[in-house]
ZABAPA-576720 format. One line per 2 residues: number of its first residue (from 1); their letters; for each residue x, y, z of C-alpha. Coordinates in Angstrom, 3 decimals. Last residue first. Layout:
REM residues N
NUM) a) X Y Z | ...;
END
This chain:
REM residues 204
204) dp) -17.437 8.334 -11.330 | -13.885 7.615 -10.376;
202) lk) -11.404 6.857 -13.128 | -10.837 3.736 -15.205;
200) vg) -7.360 4.011 -16.393 | -7.462 2.990 -19.755;
198) hr) -3.875 3.709 -21.093 | -4.216 6.976 -23.319;
196) ef) -7.463 7.225 -21.228 | -5.648 8.158 -18.129;
194) ae) -2.351 9.614 -20.630 | -4.949 12.187 -21.815;
192) fl) -5.303 12.983 -18.233 | -1.860 13.474 -17.693;
190) pg) -1.167 15.489 -20.982 | -3.994 17.247 -19.798;
188) lh) -2.050 18.131 -15.815 | -1.869 21.596 -16.265;
186) ke) -5.408 23.385 -16.021 | -5.974 20.736 -12.941;
184) yn) -2.833 21.771 -10.906 | -4.366 22.918 -7.660;
182) rw) -7.132 19.921 -8.463 | -3.942 17.817 -7.884;
180) hn) -4.767 19.179 -3.763 | -8.439 17.768 -3.877;
178) ia) -7.672 15.538 -0.934 | -4.955 16.206 -0.024;
176) qd) -6.100 19.445 2.193 | -8.155 17.682 4.772;
174) yv) -5.561 16.734 7.274 | -5.400 13.962 10.016;
172) pq) -2.978 15.153 13.266 | 0.595 15.027 12.609;
170) rv) 2.947 12.045 13.200 | 2.245 9.971 9.968;
168) qw) 2.879 12.943 8.053 | 6.230 13.453 8.773;
166) as) 6.889 9.748 7.728 | 5.617 10.188 4.554;
164) st) 8.691 8.930 2.267 | 8.126 5.968 4.897;
162) ii) 10.153 3.887 7.241 | 8.220 4.704 10.449;
160) dr) 10.603 3.448 13.866 | 8.337 3.839 16.950;
158) ka) 8.571 7.271 18.940 | 4.703 8.241 18.041;
156) ae) 3.327 5.373 19.537 | 4.481 6.346 23.040;
154) dm) 3.475 9.737 22.805 | -0.330 7.648 21.388;
152) dq) -1.208 5.678 23.891 | -2.987 3.790 22.891;
150) sa) -6.893 2.822 23.923 | -8.820 -0.253 22.792;
148) dd) -12.401 0.373 23.832 | -13.296 -0.696 19.864;
146) ai) -11.936 -3.747 20.242 | -8.436 -4.581 17.471;
144) ga) -9.565 -7.363 15.069 | -7.339 -5.168 12.178;
142) in) -10.583 -5.860 10.086 | -12.734 -4.302 13.157;
140) rl) -10.077 -1.562 13.908 | -10.118 -0.319 10.200;
138) qk) -14.141 -0.323 10.609 | -13.327 1.795 13.606;
136) vt) -11.033 3.923 12.138 | -13.103 4.842 9.073;
134) ad) -15.954 5.984 11.026 | -13.925 8.541 13.369;
132) rd) -12.477 9.362 10.226 | -14.879 10.462 8.105;
130) kv) -14.307 13.124 5.493 | -10.108 11.743 6.201;
128) vd) -10.461 8.423 5.698 | -13.026 8.503 3.303;
126) ey) -11.332 10.581 0.572 | -8.135 7.653 0.883;
124) di) -11.202 4.775 -0.194 | -10.727 1.939 1.490;
122) th) -11.002 -1.716 0.203 | -10.577 -4.665 2.295;
120) lp) -9.044 -7.775 0.134 | -11.702 -10.799 -0.139;
118) ep) -10.868 -14.031 0.944 | -10.968 -16.395 -1.564;
116) fv) -7.814 -14.768 -3.499 | -8.516 -14.416 -7.269;
114) se) -10.784 -12.453 -8.548 | -9.402 -9.361 -5.869;
112) wy) -5.671 -10.143 -6.880 | -6.685 -9.975 -10.669;
110) qm) -9.091 -6.393 -10.171 | -5.799 -5.517 -7.940;
108) ld) -3.386 -6.091 -10.830 | -6.006 -4.310 -13.418;
106) qy) -5.711 -1.367 -11.676 | -1.978 -1.217 -10.706;
104) aa) -1.006 -2.104 -14.364 | -3.165 1.167 -14.936;
102) yr) -1.328 3.429 -12.133 | 1.525 1.739 -14.527;
100) aa) 0.878 3.638 -17.442 | -0.210 6.370 -16.157;
98) ln) 2.386 6.883 -14.342 | 4.710 6.618 -16.907;
96) df) 2.710 8.671 -19.404 | 3.134 11.383 -16.787;
94) df) 7.108 11.064 -16.451 | 8.240 12.268 -13.543;
92) as) 8.078 9.121 -11.888 | 10.678 6.832 -14.074;
90) pe) 13.363 8.493 -12.393 | 12.211 5.430 -9.462;
88) dq) 15.645 4.900 -7.618 | 15.647 8.467 -6.494;
86) ff) 12.218 8.697 -5.958 | 11.329 12.224 -5.285;
84) qf) 8.070 12.811 -4.417 | 5.918 15.080 -6.104;
82) ya) 5.104 13.399 -9.130 | 4.293 10.289 -6.807;
80) sl) 1.629 12.429 -5.355 | 1.201 14.046 -8.633;
78) ca) 0.108 10.476 -9.944 | -2.044 9.348 -6.722;
76) aa) -4.046 12.536 -6.818 | -4.960 12.515 -10.591;
74) ph) -5.760 8.049 -9.804 | -8.300 9.032 -6.802;
72) rr) -6.623 7.373 -4.081 | -7.275 3.257 -2.517;
70) th) -6.461 2.094 0.270 | -5.906 -1.413 0.215;
68) iv) -6.012 -3.132 3.638 | -5.075 -7.074 3.085;
66) pa) -5.442 -8.683 6.592 | -2.511 -11.284 7.776;
64) kp) -4.291 -14.144 7.985 | -2.246 -16.303 5.420;
62) fa) 0.510 -14.964 5.912 | 3.400 -16.584 3.615;
60) tr) 0.636 -16.963 1.521 | -0.780 -13.947 1.337;
58) if) 1.985 -11.782 0.606 | 3.276 -13.990 -2.143;
56) gl) 0.561 -13.775 -3.882 | -0.005 -9.917 -2.717;
54) hq) 3.436 -9.289 -4.713 | 2.991 -6.393 -6.982;
52) fn) 0.565 -4.804 -3.756 | 3.490 -4.457 -1.632;
50) rl) 4.931 -2.472 -3.969 | 4.451 0.566 -2.141;
48) nk) 5.823 -0.812 1.106 | 2.937 -0.308 3.673;
46) dv) 3.616 -2.777 6.091 | 2.110 -2.110 9.569;
44) yr) 2.956 -4.426 12.103 | 0.030 -4.537 15.157;
42) sa) 0.749 -5.882 19.086 | 3.797 -3.433 19.253;
40) eq) 6.273 -4.438 21.768 | 9.388 -3.455 19.503;
38) ar) 7.985 -3.468 15.958 | 11.635 -1.669 14.947;
36) pk) 13.520 -4.522 16.838 | 10.712 -7.221 15.742;
34) ie) 10.914 -6.132 11.540 | 13.710 -8.806 10.996;
32) el) 12.352 -11.757 13.313 | 8.799 -11.512 12.198;
30) yk) 10.227 -11.348 8.797 | 12.679 -14.703 8.299;
28) da) 9.635 -16.339 9.737 | 7.774 -15.589 7.547;
26) fg) 10.410 -16.827 4.657 | 10.020 -19.819 7.013;
24) ry) 6.903 -20.021 6.856 | 6.643 -19.857 2.798;
22) he) 9.428 -23.253 3.097 | 7.584 -25.136 4.669;
20) dt) 4.737 -24.531 2.829 | 6.375 -25.555 -0.186;
18) mt) 7.720 -23.243 -2.749 | 7.560 -24.058 -6.540;
16) aa) 4.975 -21.415 -7.526 | 7.104 -19.223 -5.888;
14) ga) 10.690 -20.101 -8.375 | 9.098 -18.182 -10.915;
12) py) 8.653 -14.961 -9.358 | 11.589 -14.935 -7.750;
10) gq) 14.191 -16.781 -8.080 | 14.354 -20.553 -10.095;
8) ph) 17.306 -22.357 -7.974 | 16.011 -19.821 -4.669;
6) hr) 18.145 -18.449 -1.905 | 19.677 -15.524 -3.633;
4) si) 16.310 -14.305 -5.101 | 13.926 -15.602 -2.775;
2) ag) 15.540 -13.055 -0.505 | 15.046 -10.478 -2.935;
END
C-alpha cells in the first residue's frame, strides 16, 4: 500500500525501479510500525497469508530475514480457508476458486525457489505436529536461536498476535487438525475435481 501511494508506478511495477535506498526506507518504516507490537522481542514473525505473493519485495527489503514456508495438505489448507470467515475474501467459499488459488500459490512458490540465491526453509505442517521437538530445533537453527535459550511463556502470551488464528497460537500443540479434513472427505469430491482441473499437486 505504501508503494502504491508514494511511487509514481505503484506496485508491483514500481518495485523494479526502486533503489537499495528506497528498499531500506521501506524496511525502516515497517520496523518502526511493528515496534509497539514486537515490544522487546528479539524476533518478530509476520505470518500474513499474502506474504508468499510478495516474497521478491520482502527478500529485497530484508535480505537477512529467514523465510519459512509452512506447507500443508491442499485439502486441509483449502478446507481451513473455507471454514474461516474472511470478510474481504468471499470467494473463499467456492471450491473451484480455492483450488485455482492453491494452484497459483504452488506455481509461485516453485518460481520463488528457482530465483532466490538462498533457498527457502520449507517445513510441512504435519511434521510440526508429529515431531514438535525436532521441528522446534530446526526452527531455532533457522532463526539463529540457541537450543538452550529459555523463553518466558507467560510473558510471550501477553504479546500481540494479529491473525485469524490468535486463539490457536496460545493453545498447546494438538494433532486433530492434521486429518480434520478427512471428516468431510465424502463431501469433497467437487474440491478434488477442481484440484485436478487446475493442476494442484497432491502429496504422494
